[in-house]
N, C-alpha and C positions, 0 to 999 in steps of 0.2 A: 591439465590432467589433473584430476579430482583427487584428493586425497584423504582417508579417513585412519589416523594412526595414534594409537596410544602405546603409554609404557615407558618413556624417557623421562624420569623425573630430576631434573637438576634444579638448583635455587635459582627462581625467576624473580624478578622485581616490577613493579608497577609504578608510574608515576601518573596519578589520577584515577580516581575512582568513582566518577560520576556515571552517567546512564550507560555509556559501552562500557568503558573500563570497569564498573560493576558489575556488568551483565556477564562479561569474560570472565572475571575473577569467580563468579557465582557459579559459572557454567564448569569451571575447573574444580572448584572444590566439592560441588554437588555431583560430579561424574567420576568422581574417584582421584583427582589429583591431591596429593599431600598438602595440606593447608601449612604445615611446617616448612614446607619449601618455598612458600609464597612471600616477598616480603613488600611493602606498600609504603610509599612516600605519602604520609598524610599531609591534609591541607589545613587552611585556617577554619573552614566548616567542620561540621560534625559528621559529614558524609562518611570519610573513611572509616572514622571511629565507630559509626552505628554498623557499618558492614563487619567490621573486625569483630563486634561482638557477636554477630550473628555465626560468620564463617570460622573465625579463630586464628587468621593468619597473623604474621608479624607485621609492626609497623613502625616505621621511623620518621623522625620530624624532617630530614632534610637529604636532599638528594646526593648529597657526599657521603653518606652513610650508605649506599647501595654498592658496596664494594664486593659484596659474596655473589650475587645473581651473575649467572652466564649469559642469561638473555635477559632485556629490560623492553618492558612495554610501556608505550607513551600514550597515554589517553586524555590528550588536554584539547582546548580550545585552540584555534588557530592563532588567536593574538598572543597567548601565552607560550607558544610553542619555542620562538626564538630563545626567549629568556631561560626555558626549560633546558634547552639544548647547551646553552652557555655553560650553565651549572655542570650539566651532565658529562660536559668534555673532559672535566677535571678526574673523571672516574671511568670513562666509556671505553680506554684501550683494552682489546682483546676481547671485548663483549660483543654480543649481537644485540643490535638496536631495532626494533620494529614500532613503527608507531601507527596509531589509528587515527591519526588527525587529519582530516581534511585540508588539503593544498601543501600536504608534506611530500614534495617531490624528491626522490633521490639526490638530485643535485643540490638542493635546499640542505638535507640532512648531512651531506658530506661537506657542504661549505663552513657548516657550524662544528661538526666533529671531527674532521680532517679528511682526507682523500683517502687514507687506508681505511676507513671506519666501514665496517660490514654492516650495512642498514638496509632495511626493509620498509615499505608502506603497505598497510593492509587496512581493509574495511570489513569487519565483520557486521553481520544484523542481529537484532536484539534476541532471536530465538536461540543464540550461542548460550543464554541463561539457562536453557533447560537441556543442553546438548544436542540441540537440532539446528544449527547455525549453519550459516554458509559466509565464507570469508573468501573473498579474493586478496591476492599478496603478490606484489612485486619485488624482487629482491636486487640488490646492488650487484654488479658485475663479479665482484669478488668474493661474494657469497659461496662457499663451496657445498657440494652436496651432502656432505655431511652436516654443514651447518644448517641447510634447508630441511634434513630431517629432524634436527634438532626442534626448531622451530614446529615443525607439523606435527611432532611427538607430541607438543605441549597444547596447541590448539587444535589438536584432533580430539582432545576432551571435550570441546564444545561443539563438534559436528564437523562438517567438510570443510576442507580448505583447496582451493585452486588456485596456481600460479599463474598469471596473465601477464602480456606485455603491458608497460606503463601505461600505453595508450588505451587499452581498455580497460583499466581499473575503474576508471570513473563511472564509464556506464555499467559494467558490472556491479558496483556498489549501489548504482541508481534502482537497477533492476533487482538486486538482491536485498538492498538495504532500506530503501522505500516502501516496496511493497508491501511489507508486514500492517503498514498503516492502511495501504489499500486493500488490503485482504479484510482487515479488521472492519473496516468502512462496507465492504460488501457482507460480512457476516452480519453486521448490525442491521444493514438494508434487509437481508434475507430474513433475520428474526422480525423485522417489524412486518413482513410479508405473513409470515406465521402466524404473529398474533392477529393480524388483521382477519385471517382466514380462522381464527378460532382456538390457536392454541395458547397454552400459558406461557408466559416471558421465558420461564426457565427452559421448558421443553423445547421451545423454540430456538433458543440459543444451543441447547445441549444439541439438536438435531443438526445446525448449522455448522456448529464448530466440529463434531464428530465427521459430518460431511469431508470438511475441508482437510482433516486429517486423513481420513480414509482415501479420499481422491488423490490427494497428493503421494501419499504410500503406495498407491497402485501405479499412479503415474510413474514415480520412481522404480518400481521393482517389474512392471511389465515389460514385455518385449515390444507391445505394441506402442505406435508414436501416440501423442496427445490426441491428434486429429483423429485418430483410430478409435481411441478410447471414447472420444465423444461420439463417435459413430454409433458404437456400441450401445449406446442408452439411447439414441435417438431414432426410435422406431417410426416406420413412414406412418405419417397421419396422425402420430402420438402426440401425447402431452409435451414430452420435452422437446420435440422440434417447434412445438408451437412457442414455448416458453423462449428457446434459442433464436427464433424468427423476430420476438418481442425485443428480446435484447439487441440484437442488431437494429431493428427499426428505429430503435431510440439510442442509436448511437455507442453501444456498449464498448465495442472493439475500439474504435476511434477514441474513445473517451481514455480508455487505457493506454493508449498511445500518447494521447495529447498530456497525460499526466505525466509520463515518463518524459515527454519533451519540456515541459514545462520545469521538473524536477533537475533536469539538464541544464536550465536557463535558457531555454530556446524560446 
């Protein structure tokens, strides 16, 4: 089930404000979450401090100072996760812990935080930064419906959130999380083609990006399936079907599938 929910603002904490952590924090604040309700544990670099100067959230130097947040999001690299969890265990009792770290399975989190800990693992994508993200999430069995609603009410500021079984979280994260880079590559190639045929670079990018936004919105809101929407554009003998044929002849569909396979480590 996909959820877009906003409105419940409890104190929340973040450990890690890099690419993903920073994107989620940015999405929250820029889409209406109260920055006074966000406290972030700063690191040795100036990343968190620089982000704080832009967004105005609270910052603390130590994990043990995250006593007030009801929900704590962990956004650190996998090599740092166990160390973070060990420190967090001192203040994690009664809190909801959500990690964005790859490899952070429910059993791994509970091993460090205790069997009674309420933990979840989630994979957001970078469009969370503009409130148009897609986040897959898996909860531990002791996460109550009210707990899930609380987490959804926070992440709802950043876009869509969908709960899936743990065995599906990885592939969902690949499809939704890696693909912004795939789409960026497609936009860049489409823009190059526009420039090749006479458009200036800015107009070519504007057209390609506008198309991607519009086509995605149409696919989301239309009652038609994606193949049916494609058929609406591909008139018999027309230019679009010639282009689609050229994509298929050059392995477009297979290239996308192979890209996902590669991201999955196959």
